[in-house]
N, C-alpha and C positions, 0 to 999 in steps of 0.2 A: 563548450564543456558544461556551463551552468544550465543551459537548456536541456542537455542530455540528463543531467542529474535531476532536474525538475521533472522531466518525463518519467524517469525511473522511480522517483519518489511518489509521483502521482499514481503510477501503476501499482506500486506497493500499497499505498493507502486505499486505493479503490478496490483492491482485492483481486488483482490479476494473478494467474499462476506464474511462477511457483512460490509466490510469497506466502507468508504465514497467515495473513488475513484470508486468502483464498482457501487454505487448508482448514481453517476454523469454520468458515462459511460452509464449505463442503461437508464437514463433519456434522454441523447443525442440520443441513438439509437431509443428510443420510439418516440421522437420528429421528428427525421428524417423519420421514417416510417409513422408517422401521416401526415407529409408534402408531402409524396409521393416521397421523394428523395431516391429511392431504390438503385441506383447505388452508390451514395456517401456514404450511410449508409453501404452498403456492403463493400466498400473499407475501411471505418473506422473500421468495424468489423475485416477485414483481418489484418489491421495494428495494431490494439489493441491486437489481438491474437499473432501476431509475437512479439510484445513488451513484452507481458505477458510471453511467453515461453522463450524469450531471457533473461529477468531478472531472472526468476526462474531457468534457466539452470546454471547460475553462482552462484546463492544462493545455489542451490542443491549441486554443487561441493564443495563449501566452508563448508557447514554444514555436508554433508554425505560422502564427499570424503576422500581419504586416505592422511595422512599427509606426508610432505616432509621428506627426510632423516635428515635434520638439525632441525627438530621440537623438541622443548623441552616442555614437558608437565608441566603445572602449577598445583599446588596442589589445587587451588581454587581461586575464584575471591575475591578481597577485598570487605568488607562490603559496601564501598562507591560505587563501581561499581554495586553491586546488588541493592542498593537503587535507583540509577539512572535508571537502567533497569526496575525495577518494577514500579517506578513512571512514567516513560515515557510510558510504556505499558498501565498503568491504564488511563493515559490521552488520549492516542490514542483510546482505547476501549470506554471510556466515550464520546469523541467527535464523534466517529463513530455511536453511538446510539442516542445521544442527543446533539444537537447543541444549546448552550444558545442563547436566543433572542438577546442580544447585539452583539454577534459575527455574528449572521445571518443578522441583520440589517446592520452591517458594510460590510458584503460580498455583500448584495443587493446593497448598495450604490456604492461599487467598481465596480460591474457589470454594473450598469446603466451609468457609465461614468460621473456622475455629481460631 
């Protein structure tokens, strides 16, 4: 359960679809291409790709790697940990698909610098 949550969170942070980070990166790429900034957009694509694979390399080792010799296996997660993981994942998925209008207005205000 914790490994799956770590993998899901790593994908969200790294910017995999359908999470919000991917949508913002895609919007930036599209705006850069629309403005004719091909070189800068290409550099951004290279750096985003490097960051994506760099994050997922470490996540992959933690989730799918072999444990150390001094690893002690737990019988299961406590209920409180499961509740926190599930509620956090639900909030992340919800905000990834639907951003409430008050939060969107607050982000617009922060982006405008006013």
